[in-house]
A tleap script that builds the chain and sets N, CA, C and O, in Angstrom:
source leaprc.protein.ff14SB
mol = sequence {
  NMET GLU ILE ALA ALA THR THR LYS THR ARG
  PRO PRO GLY SER ALA THR ASP TRP LEU ALA
  LEU ALA ILE ALA SER ALA GLY GLY ALA GLY
  PHE THR PRO LYS ALA PRO GLY THR ALA GLY
  ALA ALA VAL GLY VAL GLY VAL TYR LEU GLY
  MET GLU TRP LEU HIE LEU GLY ALA TYR TYR
  PRO HIE ALA ILE ILE CPHE
}
set mol.1.N position { 4.630 11.359 39.042 }
set mol.1.CA position { 5.224 10.758 37.874 }
set mol.1.C position { 4.218 10.849 36.732 }
set mol.1.O position { 3.052 10.492 36.903 }
set mol.2.N position { 4.653 11.315 35.586 }
set mol.2.CA position { 3.788 11.543 34.432 }
set mol.2.C position { 3.947 10.451 33.382 }
set mol.2.O position { 4.407 10.731 32.275 }
set mol.3.N position { 3.585 9.235 33.697 }
set mol.3.CA position { 3.705 8.148 32.740 }
set mol.3.C position { 2.670 8.291 31.640 }
set mol.3.O position { 2.972 8.057 30.470 }
set mol.4.N position { 1.460 8.671 31.998 }
set mol.4.CA position { 0.384 8.778 31.018 }
set mol.4.C position { 0.695 9.822 29.953 }
set mol.4.O position { 0.279 9.677 28.803 }
set mol.5.N position { 1.414 10.862 30.321 }
set mol.5.CA position { 1.734 11.906 29.351 }
set mol.5.C position { 2.735 11.416 28.314 }
set mol.5.O position { 2.754 11.919 27.190 }
set mol.6.N position { 3.556 10.456 28.668 }
set mol.6.CA position { 4.560 9.986 27.717 }
set mol.6.C position { 4.047 8.867 26.826 }
set mol.6.O position { 4.703 8.519 25.844 }
set mol.7.N position { 2.896 8.297 27.140 }
set mol.7.CA position { 2.383 7.183 26.343 }
set mol.7.C position { 1.306 7.605 25.358 }
set mol.7.O position { 0.688 6.751 24.723 }
set mol.8.N position { 1.070 8.890 25.219 }
set mol.8.CA position { 0.074 9.348 24.259 }
set mol.8.C position { 0.577 9.069 22.852 }
set mol.8.O position { 1.745 9.301 22.540 }
set mol.9.N position { -0.305 8.575 22.020 }
set mol.9.CA position { 0.072 8.310 20.636 }
set mol.9.C position { -0.714 9.227 19.728 }
set mol.9.O position { -1.815 9.668 20.059 }
set mol.10.N position { -0.144 9.500 18.605 }
set mol.10.CA position { -0.816 10.318 17.608 }
set mol.10.C position { -0.742 9.572 16.293 }
set mol.10.O position { 0.178 8.781 16.086 }
set mol.11.N position { -1.676 9.803 15.413 }
set mol.11.CA position { -1.612 9.126 14.120 }
set mol.11.C position { -0.396 9.614 13.339 }
set mol.11.O position { -0.029 10.786 13.429 }
set mol.12.N position { 0.223 8.731 12.582 }
set mol.12.CA position { 1.387 9.150 11.806 }
set mol.12.C position { 1.002 10.166 10.741 }
set mol.12.O position { -0.103 10.135 10.200 }
set mol.13.N position { 1.930 11.059 10.455 }
set mol.13.CA position { 1.618 12.127 9.525 }
set mol.13.C position { 2.179 11.930 8.130 }
set mol.13.O position { 1.461 12.103 7.145 }
set mol.14.N position { 3.441 11.574 8.033 }
set mol.14.CA position { 4.054 11.480 6.713 }
set mol.14.C position { 3.943 10.069 6.146 }
set mol.14.O position { 3.549 9.132 6.841 }
set mol.15.N position { 4.296 9.939 4.881 }
set mol.15.CA position { 4.238 8.633 4.219 }
set mol.15.C position { 5.225 7.654 4.849 }
set mol.15.O position { 4.932 6.463 4.959 }
set mol.16.N position { 6.383 8.142 5.261 }
set mol.16.CA position { 7.349 7.242 5.893 }
set mol.16.C position { 6.843 6.769 7.252 }
set mol.16.O position { 7.121 5.639 7.652 }
set mol.17.N position { 6.109 7.611 7.961 }
set mol.17.CA position { 5.510 7.183 9.229 }
set mol.17.C position { 4.491 6.077 8.988 }
set mol.17.O position { 4.457 5.095 9.729 }
set mol.18.N position { 3.663 6.229 7.959 }
set mol.18.CA position { 2.663 5.210 7.633 }
set mol.18.C position { 3.327 3.907 7.223 }
set mol.18.O position { 2.868 2.831 7.606 }
set mol.19.N position { 4.404 3.991 6.449 }
set mol.19.CA position { 5.123 2.798 6.021 }
set mol.19.C position { 5.742 2.080 7.216 }
set mol.19.O position { 5.659 0.856 7.318 }
set mol.20.N position { 6.354 2.828 8.109 }
set mol.20.CA position { 6.950 2.226 9.301 }
set mol.20.C position { 5.883 1.572 10.172 }
set mol.20.O position { 6.108 0.491 10.716 }
set mol.21.N position { 4.747 2.202 10.308 }
set mol.21.CA position { 3.653 1.636 11.090 }
set mol.21.C position { 3.109 0.362 10.451 }
set mol.21.O position { 2.791 -0.599 11.152 }
set mol.22.N position { 3.001 0.350 9.134 }
set mol.22.CA position { 2.504 -0.836 8.431 }
set mol.22.C position { 3.470 -2.004 8.585 }
set mol.22.O position { 3.036 -3.141 8.770 }
set mol.23.N position { 4.762 -1.742 8.512 }
set mol.23.CA position { 5.754 -2.804 8.669 }
set mol.23.C position { 5.775 -3.301 10.109 }
set mol.23.O position { 5.786 -4.508 10.353 }
set mol.24.N position { 5.781 -2.379 11.054 }
set mol.24.CA position { 5.888 -2.761 12.466 }
set mol.24.C position { 4.665 -3.515 12.960 }
set mol.24.O position { 4.778 -4.324 13.881 }
set mol.25.N position { 3.512 -3.274 12.379 }
set mol.25.CA position { 2.296 -3.943 12.839 }
set mol.25.C position { 1.845 -5.052 11.897 }
set mol.25.O position { 0.693 -5.483 11.945 }
set mol.26.N position { 2.748 -5.510 11.047 }
set mol.26.CA position { 2.449 -6.590 10.083 }
set mol.26.C position { 1.242 -6.230 9.231 }
set mol.26.O position { 0.309 -7.020 9.080 }
set mol.27.N position { 1.276 -5.046 8.687 }
set mol.27.CA position { 0.191 -4.609 7.812 }
set mol.27.C position { -1.103 -4.305 8.547 }
set mol.27.O position { -2.176 -4.347 7.945 }
set mol.28.N position { -1.024 -4.006 9.813 }
set mol.28.CA position { -2.215 -3.713 10.607 }
set mol.28.C position { -2.704 -4.882 11.430 }
set mol.28.O position { -3.631 -4.718 12.224 }
set mol.29.N position { -2.119 -6.059 11.274 }
set mol.29.CA position { -2.556 -7.236 12.036 }
set mol.29.C position { -2.303 -7.056 13.530 }
set mol.29.O position { -3.006 -7.644 14.352 }
set mol.30.N position { -1.318 -6.259 13.885 }
set mol.30.CA position { -1.028 -6.014 15.292 }
set mol.30.C position { -2.053 -5.149 15.995 }
set mol.30.O position { -1.976 -4.969 17.210 }
set mol.31.N position { -3.004 -4.615 15.265 }
set mol.31.CA position { -4.035 -3.770 15.861 }
set mol.31.C position { -5.373 -4.484 16.014 }
set mol.31.O position { -6.379 -3.839 16.307 }
set mol.32.N position { -5.406 -5.793 15.824 }
set mol.32.CA position { -6.659 -6.511 16.023 }
set mol.32.C position { -7.051 -6.424 17.497 }
set mol.32.O position { -6.184 -6.489 18.368 }
set mol.33.N position { -8.334 -6.281 17.785 }
set mol.33.CA position { -8.752 -6.081 19.176 }
set mol.33.C position { -8.462 -7.280 20.079 }
set mol.33.O position { -8.104 -7.106 21.244 }
set mol.34.N position { -8.612 -8.473 19.557 }
set mol.34.CA position { -8.355 -9.658 20.374 }
set mol.34.C position { -7.214 -10.446 19.753 }
set mol.34.O position { -7.210 -10.708 18.551 }
set mol.35.N position { -6.261 -10.815 20.567 }
set mol.35.CA position { -5.111 -11.634 20.180 }
set mol.35.C position { -4.289 -11.033 19.047 }
set mol.35.O position { -4.147 -11.660 17.997 }
set mol.36.N position { -3.738 -9.819 19.238 }
set mol.36.CA position { -2.927 -9.233 18.170 }
set mol.36.C position { -1.648 -10.023 17.898 }
set mol.36.O position { -1.167 -10.038 16.765 }
set mol.37.N position { -1.095 -10.675 18.908 }
set mol.37.CA position { 0.087 -11.504 18.697 }
set mol.37.C position { -0.204 -12.705 17.828 }
set mol.37.O position { 0.624 -13.114 17.014 }
set mol.38.N position { -1.380 -13.265 18.003 }
set mol.38.CA position { -1.784 -14.407 17.187 }
set mol.38.C position { -1.976 -13.975 15.735 }
set mol.38.O position { -1.585 -14.697 14.817 }
set mol.39.N position { -2.570 -12.813 15.521 }
set mol.39.CA position { -2.751 -12.307 14.159 }
set mol.39.C position { -1.396 -12.017 13.519 }
set mol.39.O position { -1.198 -12.298 12.337 }
set mol.40.N position { -0.468 -11.460 14.282 }
set mol.40.CA position { 0.870 -11.211 13.757 }
set mol.40.C position { 1.597 -12.500 13.423 }
set mol.40.O position { 2.309 -12.575 12.421 }
set mol.41.N position { 1.419 -13.519 14.262 }
set mol.41.CA position { 2.031 -14.817 13.979 }
set mol.41.C position { 1.434 -15.441 12.731 }
set mol.41.O position { 2.144 -16.094 11.966 }
set mol.42.N position { 0.143 -15.249 12.516 }
set mol.42.CA position { -0.490 -15.769 11.303 }
set mol.42.C position { 0.097 -15.103 10.060 }
set mol.42.O position { 0.286 -15.756 9.034 }
set mol.43.N position { 0.382 -13.820 10.150 }
set mol.43.CA position { 1.034 -13.127 9.037 }
set mol.43.C position { 2.429 -13.705 8.815 }
set mol.43.O position { 2.843 -13.910 7.674 }
set mol.44.N position { 3.149 -13.966 9.896 }
set mol.44.CA position { 4.471 -14.566 9.780 }
set mol.44.C position { 4.434 -15.936 9.134 }
set mol.44.O position { 5.292 -16.260 8.313 }
set mol.45.N position { 3.452 -16.741 9.496 }
set mol.45.CA position { 3.299 -18.058 8.872 }
set mol.45.C position { 2.982 -17.889 7.393 }
set mol.45.O position { 3.484 -18.645 6.561 }
set mol.46.N position { 2.168 -16.919 7.064 }
set mol.46.CA position { 1.859 -16.656 5.657 }
set mol.46.C position { 3.102 -16.251 4.868 }
set mol.46.O position { 3.288 -16.681 3.729 }
set mol.47.N position { 3.948 -15.427 5.474 }
set mol.47.CA position { 5.196 -15.037 4.815 }
set mol.47.C position { 6.079 -16.258 4.613 }
set mol.47.O position { 6.664 -16.437 3.545 }
set mol.48.N position { 6.177 -17.100 5.641 }
set mol.48.CA position { 6.976 -18.324 5.530 }
set mol.48.C position { 6.451 -19.226 4.411 }
set mol.48.O position { 7.226 -19.715 3.589 }
set mol.49.N position { 5.143 -19.442 4.383 }
set mol.49.CA position { 4.571 -20.314 3.360 }
set mol.49.C position { 4.762 -19.727 1.958 }
set mol.49.O position { 5.010 -20.459 1.000 }
set mol.50.N position { 4.644 -18.418 1.849 }
set mol.50.CA position { 4.887 -17.777 0.565 }
set mol.50.C position { 6.318 -17.935 0.104 }
set mol.50.O position { 6.576 -18.187 -1.072 }
set mol.51.N position { 7.251 -17.787 1.036 }
set mol.51.CA position { 8.662 -17.973 0.684 }
set mol.51.C position { 8.950 -19.427 0.333 }
set mol.51.O position { 9.744 -19.705 -0.566 }
set mol.52.N position { 8.314 -20.346 1.031 }
set mol.52.CA position { 8.505 -21.764 0.736 }
set mol.52.C position { 7.937 -22.105 -0.640 }
set mol.52.O position { 8.546 -22.870 -1.388 }
set mol.53.N position { 6.787 -21.551 -0.974 }
set mol.53.CA position { 6.159 -21.812 -2.259 }
set mol.53.C position { 6.996 -21.267 -3.419 }
set mol.53.O position { 7.043 -21.852 -4.501 }
set mol.54.N position { 7.665 -20.112 -3.162 }
set mol.54.CA position { 8.505 -19.498 -4.189 }
set mol.54.C position { 9.943 -20.021 -4.169 }
set mol.54.O position { 10.788 -19.538 -4.923 }
set mol.55.N position { 10.222 -20.998 -3.316 }
set mol.55.CA position { 11.562 -21.597 -3.197 }
set mol.55.C position { 12.620 -20.542 -2.856 }
set mol.55.O position { 13.675 -20.486 -3.489 }
set mol.56.N position { 12.335 -19.723 -1.872 }
set mol.56.CA position { 13.261 -18.681 -1.441 }
set mol.56.C position { 13.870 -19.008 -0.084 }
set mol.56.O position { 14.059 -18.118 0.746 }
set mol.57.N position { 14.176 -20.275 0.142 }
set mol.57.CA position { 14.703 -20.709 1.424 }
set mol.57.C position { 16.002 -20.038 1.812 }
set mol.57.O position { 16.286 -19.905 3.002 }
set mol.58.N position { 16.797 -19.613 0.853 }
set mol.58.CA position { 18.065 -18.953 1.156 }
set mol.58.C position { 17.846 -17.584 1.803 }
set mol.58.O position { 18.768 -17.026 2.398 }
set mol.59.N position { 16.652 -17.049 1.690 }
set mol.59.CA position { 16.375 -15.718 2.224 }
set mol.59.C position { 15.658 -15.741 3.573 }
set mol.59.O position { 15.212 -14.693 4.039 }
set mol.60.N position { 15.536 -16.895 4.206 }
set mol.60.CA position { 14.898 -16.966 5.526 }
set mol.60.C position { 15.575 -16.050 6.538 }
set mol.60.O position { 14.880 -15.316 7.241 }
set mol.61.N position { 16.916 -16.063 6.642 }
set mol.61.CA position { 17.535 -15.151 7.620 }
set mol.61.C position { 17.229 -13.684 7.339 }
set mol.61.O position { 17.071 -12.894 8.269 }
set mol.62.N position { 17.146 -13.322 6.088 }
set mol.62.CA position { 16.824 -11.939 5.742 }
set mol.62.C position { 15.413 -11.582 6.197 }
set mol.62.O position { 15.181 -10.498 6.731 }
set mol.63.N position { 14.493 -12.481 5.986 }
set mol.63.CA position { 13.102 -12.248 6.387 }
set mol.63.C position { 12.984 -12.163 7.903 }
set mol.63.O position { 12.215 -11.355 8.424 }
set mol.64.N position { 13.739 -12.990 8.607 }
set mol.64.CA position { 13.682 -12.959 10.068 }
set mol.64.C position { 14.244 -11.646 10.599 }
set mol.64.O position { 13.674 -11.057 11.517 }
set mol.65.N position { 15.338 -11.187 10.040 }
set mol.65.CA position { 15.934 -9.929 10.486 }
set mol.65.C position { 15.024 -8.764 10.140 }
set mol.65.O position { 14.882 -7.831 10.931 }
set mol.66.N position { 14.407 -8.806 8.965 }
set mol.66.CA position { 13.511 -7.728 8.551 }
set mol.66.C position { 12.295 -7.692 9.426 }
set mol.66.O position { 11.420 -6.848 9.232 }
savepdb mol mol.pdb
quit
C-alpha cells in the first residue's frame, strides 16, 4: 500500500493556491509547530472580537460558514 506516496505535499504555485492556503490555515496560524489548533482558535477569537467591535453581529453565520 502506497500511503506515503499520496501524502506528499508541494508548495502552492499560483496566486489562487497561495490564497486558498492562507485562508485554510488562518493566515499561516495552522502551521505553528506546537498547538496549531490553539493558534487557529486564537485567530477565530480575534475575528469574533473584531466583528463584535465593529457591530457586525448579523454576519456571524457568514463568518462561521466562511
